[in-house]
Legacy VTK file of the C-alpha trace (Angstrom):
# vtk DataFile Version 3.0
C-alpha trace
ASCII
DATASET POLYDATA
POINTS 201 float
18.237 -5.242 -19.534
15.905 -5.443 -16.547
16.631 -5.735 -12.823
14.601 -6.770 -9.785
12.438 -4.257 -7.955
11.436 -4.661 -4.303
8.332 -2.651 -3.465
7.879 -1.818 0.220
4.189 -1.013 0.248
2.494 0.652 3.197
-0.702 2.395 4.129
-0.313 5.816 5.762
-0.283 6.118 9.545
-3.455 6.541 11.564
-5.176 9.807 10.651
-7.714 12.084 12.324
-10.937 13.137 10.555
-9.103 16.329 9.531
-6.780 14.206 7.380
-3.650 14.856 9.432
-1.839 12.101 11.293
-2.733 11.458 14.909
-0.013 11.117 17.552
-0.272 7.363 17.064
0.045 7.789 13.299
3.203 9.850 13.690
4.721 7.203 15.938
3.781 4.493 13.458
5.496 6.349 10.617
8.743 6.840 12.529
8.823 3.203 13.640
8.263 2.026 10.078
11.179 4.201 8.976
13.379 2.596 11.612
12.287 -0.830 10.377
13.549 0.079 6.903
16.950 1.440 7.980
18.740 -1.786 7.097
17.331 -1.796 3.553
19.205 0.183 0.838
16.095 2.179 -0.075
16.457 4.124 -3.340
13.324 6.268 -3.115
10.148 6.955 -1.158
6.973 7.680 -3.159
3.730 8.902 -1.646
0.299 10.203 -2.533
-0.561 13.915 -2.279
-3.012 13.810 0.642
-1.715 15.029 4.035
-1.910 11.651 5.760
0.291 10.075 3.081
2.721 12.983 2.713
3.148 13.316 6.494
3.768 9.589 6.837
6.380 9.688 4.071
8.133 12.721 5.580
8.363 11.131 9.037
9.416 7.778 7.628
12.124 9.523 5.600
13.641 11.117 8.720
14.911 7.622 9.503
16.386 7.177 6.000
18.889 10.024 5.578
19.644 10.963 2.001
16.790 8.987 0.445
14.768 11.145 -1.992
11.024 11.556 -1.431
8.587 12.050 -4.319
4.883 12.911 -4.397
2.908 11.074 -7.068
-0.756 11.484 -8.069
-0.876 7.805 -9.029
-0.462 6.956 -5.322
-3.563 8.922 -4.290
-6.698 7.632 -2.546
-9.144 6.348 -5.168
-11.290 3.364 -6.078
-9.334 1.240 -8.577
-12.150 -0.963 -9.870
-15.868 -1.501 -9.359
-17.043 -5.046 -10.111
-20.354 -6.137 -11.552
-22.434 -8.450 -9.350
-21.887 -11.400 -11.700
-18.102 -11.188 -11.166
-18.425 -11.763 -7.445
-18.595 -15.058 -5.523
-22.062 -16.423 -4.846
-21.394 -16.697 -1.110
-20.237 -13.117 -0.478
-21.254 -11.281 -3.634
-24.234 -9.414 -2.204
-22.164 -8.005 0.656
-19.260 -6.998 -1.599
-21.542 -5.511 -4.227
-23.420 -3.448 -1.666
-20.119 -2.114 -0.308
-18.765 -1.312 -3.771
-21.920 0.607 -4.706
-21.329 3.005 -1.789
-17.917 4.027 -3.120
-17.057 6.814 -5.578
-16.701 5.868 -9.260
-13.607 3.834 -10.069
-10.575 5.434 -11.699
-9.293 2.476 -13.688
-6.947 4.675 -15.716
-5.131 5.844 -12.606
-5.031 2.294 -11.249
-3.303 1.187 -14.443
-0.891 4.110 -14.140
-0.044 3.090 -10.554
0.786 -0.412 -11.775
2.998 1.002 -14.541
4.847 3.305 -12.153
5.298 1.149 -9.072
5.339 -2.494 -10.142
7.372 -4.808 -12.327
11.132 -5.105 -12.926
13.102 -1.898 -13.538
15.430 -0.914 -16.377
19.135 -1.444 -15.683
21.321 -3.964 -13.935
20.963 -2.962 -10.268
18.241 -4.120 -7.884
15.958 -1.270 -6.823
14.278 -0.832 -3.438
11.308 1.534 -3.328
8.860 2.557 -0.608
5.292 3.447 -1.577
3.137 5.235 1.008
-0.447 5.093 -0.192
-3.978 4.220 0.905
-5.964 1.092 1.668
-7.673 0.724 -1.702
-4.556 1.098 -3.857
-2.523 -1.125 -1.539
-5.157 -3.837 -1.951
-5.194 -3.338 -5.712
-1.420 -3.741 -6.037
-1.380 -6.852 -3.831
-4.219 -8.311 -5.912
-2.303 -7.575 -9.108
0.830 -9.236 -7.748
-1.115 -12.485 -7.369
-2.904 -12.268 -10.731
-6.158 -12.439 -8.773
-9.499 -11.368 -10.288
-9.979 -7.575 -10.349
-12.720 -7.630 -7.690
-10.395 -9.265 -5.144
-8.988 -5.945 -3.912
-12.289 -5.413 -2.079
-11.425 -8.079 0.496
-7.861 -6.891 1.233
-7.517 -4.576 4.233
-4.287 -2.983 5.418
-3.340 -1.790 8.875
-1.877 1.676 9.211
1.909 1.653 8.672
1.946 -2.116 8.141
4.587 -3.415 5.763
3.896 -5.405 2.603
6.844 -6.399 0.404
6.512 -7.507 -3.212
9.426 -8.663 -5.377
9.317 -8.193 -9.151
12.096 -10.156 -10.868
12.657 -10.391 -14.634
11.126 -13.511 -16.133
9.394 -14.550 -12.908
5.938 -13.995 -11.446
5.673 -11.334 -8.754
6.373 -12.711 -5.270
4.437 -11.502 -2.224
7.165 -11.773 0.435
5.444 -10.060 3.364
1.844 -8.966 3.847
0.508 -6.587 6.501
3.511 -7.077 8.792
3.192 -4.956 11.959
6.182 -6.455 13.781
7.825 -3.027 14.042
4.858 -1.611 15.984
4.143 -2.127 19.712
0.820 -3.712 20.572
-0.922 -0.405 21.253
-0.112 0.881 17.747
-1.199 -2.230 15.830
-4.573 -2.889 14.227
-5.473 0.737 13.513
-7.090 1.021 10.111
-8.962 -2.245 10.573
-12.556 -2.697 11.651
-12.844 -4.149 15.196
-13.717 -7.643 13.963
-10.179 -7.995 12.562
-8.535 -7.602 15.953
-6.630 -10.583 17.315
-5.585 -10.416 21.005
LINES 1 202
201 0 1 2 3 4 5 6 7 8 9 10 11 12 13 14 15 16 17 18 19 20 21 22 23 24 25 26 27 28 29 30 31 32 33 34 35 36 37 38 39 40 41 42 43 44 45 46 47 48 49 50 51 52 53 54 55 56 57 58 59 60 61 62 63 64 65 66 67 68 69 70 71 72 73 74 75 76 77 78 79 80 81 82 83 84 85 86 87 88 89 90 91 92 93 94 95 96 97 98 99 100 101 102 103 104 105 106 107 108 109 110 111 112 113 114 115 116 117 118 119 120 121 122 123 124 125 126 127 128 129 130 131 132 133 134 135 136 137 138 139 140 141 142 143 144 145 146 147 148 149 150 151 152 153 154 155 156 157 158 159 160 161 162 163 164 165 166 167 168 169 170 171 172 173 174 175 176 177 178 179 180 181 182 183 184 185 186 187 188 189 190 191 192 193 194 195 196 197 198 199 200
């Protein structure tokens, strides 16, 4: 017997070069936690790096009693490096040049993240899980939810503490319900994590 899983996927709050959250990042994390108060969250998972663990801890202050777990599969890593021939003719050179600057891909850990955080869950009760991770893995999981080509994660960028919700129901394709929602953040805390050309006034 399998039940539906709702994955509340988020990138960590804004971080300083030291890896710790900035004041803005801490505010973002708390506001995201408040956004999730009305959801019967079963667990919060996060990667081991300080910016992810601090975001999860602050978010969890708004969700009393919800357990928080650190998971290596939610770490910051490159999930897949495409070959040039996989990429679109129009943007392939740009994407390939970017991908070549990144560390080697850890496809095994990407597959483990999919096994751990996606798909329906055993049992009869719907499960609601928060995953605090990083830009690359967030893009990879969104790509996977849409059955998009593996290279497609390269063009998916996530704002800090934005909310993406994916539903995994038995016998149905994954449903991307919300993507990069920053409605819980005031204007001055939105758009961090993006390059300036993404900004919309």
